[in-house]
N, C-alpha and C positions, 0 to 999 in steps of 0.2 A: 143445096148445091155443093157445099163443101164436101159432103159425104160422097157425092157423085165423082168428083175428081180423084179421090183416094181409091175408089173402087175401080177406076179405069186402068189401074196398073202403073201410074207414074210413081217413080221412086226418087226421093230427094235426099242426097247426102249433104250433111252440114259441113261447114268449114272446119269444125273441130276435129272430126275424124281424119280429114285430109291432112291437117297439120300434124296430127300425131303420127300418121303413116310416114310423112316426109321427114319428121324428126327421127323416127326409127331407122329409116333408110340411110340418112346422113350419118347417124351414129354407127350403124353397121359398116358403112364404107370407111369411116374414120378408124374404127377398130381394126379392120382388115388392112388398111394402109399402114398403121403403126406396127402391126404384127409383121407385115412384109418388110418394112424397114428394119425391124429388129433382127429378123432372120437373115436379111442381106448383110447387115453389119456383122453378125456373128460369123457368117460364112466368109466374109472378107478377112476377119481377124484370124480364123483358122487357116485360110489359104496363105496369108502372110507368114504365119508361124511355120507352116509346112515349107514354104519357099525358103525361109531363113535357115531352117534345119537342113534342107537339101543343099543349099549353097555352102553351109559350113561343112557338110560331109564331103562335097567335091573339093572344097579348099583343102581339107585334110588329106584327101587322096593325092591332090597335086603336090602338097608339101611332102608327103611321104614318098612320092615318086622322085622328088628331088633328093631326098635322103638316100634312097636306094641307088640313084645315079652316082651320088658321092661315094657310097660304099663300093659300088661297082668299079669306079675309077681307081680307088685305092687298091682294090684287089687286082686290077689289070696291071697297075704299076708294080705291085709285089710279084705278080706272075711273070713279068718280064725280067725281073732281077734275081729271082730265087730259083734254086733247084727244087725238085719235087720233094726231097726229103725234109726240107725246112720250110716249105711253102705254107702249110697249115699253121705252123708255129708263128711265123712272121705275119701271116694274114690275121691271125687272132690278135696279135699284139697291136697291129695297125688299127684294127677295128675298135679295140678297147681304147686306144688313144683318141679316137673320135668320140668316145663317151657312150658306146652302145654295149649292152650286155650280150655276152656270147656263152652259150652252154651247149656242149656236145656239137660243135660246129654249126649251131643255129643261132642267128642273130634275132633278138626281139626288138622291133622298132615300134615305139608307141608315140601317137600324136593325139593331142586333145582336140576333140571336135567342139565340145562345149563343156560347161561345168559338170554335166552329168554323163557325158559320153566320151569315149576315146577309141581311136582306131588303132588296132594292134595287128601287126604283121609278123609272122615268123618266117625268116629267110635262112635257107641252108647255104653254107659255103660249099661249093662243089670242089672236087679234086682238081688238080692241076691239068690233067688230061681231058677234062670235060669241055664241051663246047661253050658253056656259059659259066661265068664265075659265081653267080648266085642264082638261086631258084626260090621263088616265093612258094612256101608249102602251105601256109594258112594265113588268111586275113579275115578279121571280124571286128565288129563294133561291140564294145563292152560298156554297160551302164554302171553307174555308181554302185548299185545293188549287186553287181556281179552277173547280171543276166547278159547272155550273148545275143539275145534277139529282142530288142526293145519293141514294144507295141505288137508283139506277136509275129513280126516279120522276120523270117530267117535270113540273117546277113552273113552267116559263116560261109566262107568259100575255101574249099580245099583244092590245091593245084597238083596233087600227086597223080 
């Protein structure tokens, strides 16, 4: 009679194989959960670093704009008091008194973004009869190694 039951097509799975399959499924779910957590943590750290770098860049731009406003104010004051023949000479002297380098009527303004990057702008002093006292002719980010485009992103901006 025992042989009859087996030949009728009944199939019996023991508890051992079910337990092994359940352990395997739980193990797979645990591994995928840990991997997902590790990837999410890595993405968060990268996003935080990127956010900090962007904030530092815009803080540098804000500070540089304040510097340019200060230079502009000094040049307007010189423009109101000087004749055209002595304007450039007096403007150069006043800008150098602020501590900025001037070469061929171009002021170089540098502001540190981080230990590895700095924002550099080249600003031309316009003639007395121009509409604007200064004109930004170039602005770029420079890294410690001397690259002008960190991370492969072109950051040079020409305003000519």
